[in-house]
C-alpha positions in Angstrom: 6.2 -8.9 -50.2 4.6 -7.0 -53.1 2.0 -8.5 -55.4 4.4 -8.3 -58.3 6.9 -10.4 -56.4 4.3 -12.9 -55.4 3.1 -13.2 -59.0 6.7 -13.8 -60.2 7.2 -16.5 -57.7 3.9 -18.2 -58.7 5.0 -18.0 -62.4 8.4 -19.5 -61.6 6.9 -22.3 -59.5 4.4 -23.1 -62.3 7.0 -23.2 -65.1 9.8 -25.1 -63.3 9.3 -28.8 -64.1 12.2 -29.8 -61.8 10.0 -29.0 -58.7 7.9 -32.0 -57.7 4.1 -31.4 -57.9 3.5 -31.9 -54.1 6.3 -29.5 -53.2 5.0 -26.9 -55.7 1.5 -27.2 -54.2 2.9 -26.7 -50.7 4.9 -23.6 -51.8 1.9 -22.1 -53.6 -0.2 -22.7 -50.5 2.4 -21.1 -48.3 2.5 -18.1 -50.6 -1.3 -17.8 -50.5 -1.2 -18.0 -46.7 1.5 -15.3 -46.6 -0.7 -13.0 -48.6 -3.5 -13.3 -46.1 -1.2 -13.0 -43.1 0.3 -9.7 -44.1 -0.3 -7.1 -41.5 -0.3 -3.4 -42.3 2.0 -1.3 -40.2 0.2 1.3 -38.2 2.0 4.4 -37.3 1.1 5.7 -33.8 2.5 9.2 -33.6 4.0 10.5 -30.4 2.8 13.9 -29.2 5.0 16.1 -27.1 4.1 16.8 -23.5 2.9 20.4 -23.9 0.7 19.5 -26.9 -0.7 16.5 -25.1 -1.6 18.7 -22.1 -3.2 21.2 -24.4 -5.3 18.4 -26.1 -6.5 17.2 -22.8 -7.2 20.7 -21.6 -5.0 20.4 -18.5 -1.7 21.9 -17.4 1.6 20.1 -18.1 2.0 19.6 -14.4 -1.4 17.9 -14.1 -0.3 15.6 -17.0 3.0 14.9 -15.1 0.9 14.0 -12.0 -1.3 11.6 -14.0 1.8 10.0 -15.5 3.3 9.4 -12.1 0.0 8.0 -10.8 0.0 5.6 -13.8 -3.2 7.0 -15.3 -1.6 7.7 -18.6 1.5 6.1 -20.1 4.4 8.2 -21.4 7.2 7.2 -23.9 10.7 8.5 -24.0 12.0 10.4 -27.0 15.4 8.6 -27.0 18.4 7.7 -25.0 20.0 10.3 -22.9 17.0 12.6 -22.8 14.4 13.2 -20.2 11.9 14.4 -22.8 8.7 12.4 -22.9 5.7 12.3 -25.1 2.5 10.4 -25.3 1.2 8.1 -28.0 -1.8 9.4 -30.0 -3.7 6.2 -29.3 -3.1 6.6 -25.6 -4.4 10.1 -25.6 -7.6 9.0 -27.5 -8.1 6.1 -25.1 -7.6 8.4 -22.1 -10.2 10.9 -23.4 -12.7 8.2 -24.1 -12.3 6.0 -21.1 -10.2 7.9 -18.6 -7.2 5.6 -18.6 -4.4 4.7 -21.0 
């Protein structure tokens, strides 16, 4: 919910005399809590297999072996395809700690 929308809701709640005071207070409190609970969406790009291998300075076959061994996790690019990629965060974790 945008700040403009939240401000509009606050203004309506404050101006509407038909809403009982306790209910208005609860609604305003819920709106305040919703503001603090908003979570930013983080985009975690998916890197194709060949680029991932290049970034890790290994061959694609070595990357496939690590994937089969469970050392690094792969994601599918969609239904009906065998193409896989690797999340950027998993590649970073792998380079820093040796496992993703």
